[in-house]
ChimeraX commands (.cxc) that place a marker at each C-alpha (Angstrom):
marker #1 position -9.13,-0.84,-9.13 radius 0.5
marker #1 position -5.20,-1.22,-8.50 radius 0.5
marker #1 position -4.16,0.06,-5.22 radius 0.5
marker #1 position -0.27,0.33,-4.15 radius 0.5
marker #1 position 0.04,0.48,-0.42 radius 0.5
marker #1 position 3.27,1.75,1.15 radius 0.5
marker #1 position 3.96,0.05,4.36 radius 0.5
marker #1 position 5.59,2.24,6.99 radius 0.5
marker #1 position 6.03,-0.29,9.48 radius 0.5
marker #1 position 2.96,0.06,11.07 radius 0.5
marker #1 position 0.46,-2.62,12.03 radius 0.5
marker #1 position -2.41,-0.96,11.06 radius 0.5
marker #1 position -1.56,-0.97,7.33 radius 0.5
marker #1 position -3.13,-4.49,7.25 radius 0.5
marker #1 position -6.21,-3.42,8.75 radius 0.5
marker #1 position -6.36,-1.13,5.68 radius 0.5
marker #1 position -5.34,-3.83,3.22 radius 0.5
marker #1 position -8.23,-5.89,4.53 radius 0.5
marker #1 position -10.92,-3.32,4.02 radius 0.5
marker #1 position -9.75,-2.49,0.74 radius 0.5
marker #1 position -9.46,-5.95,-0.36 radius 0.5
marker #1 position -13.40,-6.32,0.88 radius 0.5
marker #1 position -14.16,-3.44,-1.73 radius 0.5
marker #1 position -12.64,-5.74,-4.28 radius 0.5
marker #1 position -9.21,-3.77,-4.87 radius 0.5
marker #1 position -6.26,-5.58,-6.35 radius 0.5
marker #1 position -3.60,-4.70,-4.09 radius 0.5
marker #1 position 0.23,-4.99,-3.82 radius 0.5
marker #1 position 2.08,-3.92,-0.61 radius 0.5
marker #1 position 5.63,-3.01,-0.16 radius 0.5
marker #1 position 7.43,-1.76,2.73 radius 0.5
marker #1 position 8.88,2.01,2.37 radius 0.5
marker #1 position 12.47,0.91,1.91 radius 0.5
marker #1 position 11.75,-1.93,-0.52 radius 0.5
marker #1 position 10.46,0.09,-3.42 radius 0.5
marker #1 position 11.41,2.73,-5.79 radius 0.5
marker #1 position 9.08,5.29,-7.64 radius 0.5
marker #1 position 9.94,3.42,-10.85 radius 0.5
marker #1 position 8.79,0.00,-9.52 radius 0.5
marker #1 position 5.49,1.80,-8.48 radius 0.5
marker #1 position 5.20,3.60,-11.71 radius 0.5
marker #1 position 5.62,0.03,-13.49 radius 0.5
marker #1 position 2.53,-1.36,-11.47 radius 0.5
marker #1 position 0.33,1.61,-12.87 radius 0.5
marker #1 position -1.84,1.98,-9.92 radius 0.5
marker #1 position -5.23,3.83,-9.76 radius 0.5
marker #1 position -4.47,4.80,-6.28 radius 0.5
marker #1 position -1.31,5.06,-3.95 radius 0.5
marker #1 position -1.97,4.67,0.04 radius 0.5
marker #1 position 1.04,5.66,2.41 radius 0.5
marker #1 position 0.33,3.85,5.60 radius 0.5
marker #1 position 0.64,5.69,9.11 radius 0.5
marker #1 position 4.18,5.19,10.70 radius 0.5
marker #1 position 4.93,3.65,13.88 radius 0.5
marker #1 position 3.72,5.16,17.06 radius 0.5
marker #1 position 1.71,7.96,15.00 radius 0.5
marker link #1:1,2 radius 0.2
marker link #1:2,3 radius 0.2
marker link #1:3,4 radius 0.2
marker link #1:4,5 radius 0.2
marker link #1:5,6 radius 0.2
marker link #1:6,7 radius 0.2
marker link #1:7,8 radius 0.2
marker link #1:8,9 radius 0.2
marker link #1:9,10 radius 0.2
marker link #1:10,11 radius 0.2
marker link #1:11,12 radius 0.2
marker link #1:12,13 radius 0.2
marker link #1:13,14 radius 0.2
marker link #1:14,15 radius 0.2
marker link #1:15,16 radius 0.2
marker link #1:16,17 radius 0.2
marker link #1:17,18 radius 0.2
marker link #1:18,19 radius 0.2
marker link #1:19,20 radius 0.2
marker link #1:20,21 radius 0.2
marker link #1:21,22 radius 0.2
marker link #1:22,23 radius 0.2
marker link #1:23,24 radius 0.2
marker link #1:24,25 radius 0.2
marker link #1:25,26 radius 0.2
marker link #1:26,27 radius 0.2
marker link #1:27,28 radius 0.2
marker link #1:28,29 radius 0.2
marker link #1:29,30 radius 0.2
marker link #1:30,31 radius 0.2
marker link #1:31,32 radius 0.2
marker link #1:32,33 radius 0.2
marker link #1:33,34 radius 0.2
marker link #1:34,35 radius 0.2
marker link #1:35,36 radius 0.2
marker link #1:36,37 radius 0.2
marker link #1:37,38 radius 0.2
marker link #1:38,39 radius 0.2
marker link #1:39,40 radius 0.2
marker link #1:40,41 radius 0.2
marker link #1:41,42 radius 0.2
marker link #1:42,43 radius 0.2
marker link #1:43,44 radius 0.2
marker link #1:44,45 radius 0.2
marker link #1:45,46 radius 0.2
marker link #1:46,47 radius 0.2
marker link #1:47,48 radius 0.2
marker link #1:48,49 radius 0.2
marker link #1:49,50 radius 0.2
marker link #1:50,51 radius 0.2
marker link #1:51,52 radius 0.2
marker link #1:52,53 radius 0.2
marker link #1:53,54 radius 0.2
marker link #1:54,55 radius 0.2
marker link #1:55,56 radius 0.2
view
């Protein structure tokens, strides 16, 4: 499973990434201001995960 994770500058993001990797997911992680919708589409993910933001 190909999972794209959008990191909203929250430290919990990598906890989620770690758990998904343990389940066998192929992951790519990008910060919310370093990626465009078109770039996400090129990756053709099976799932898109948006992390929580700081102080949430």
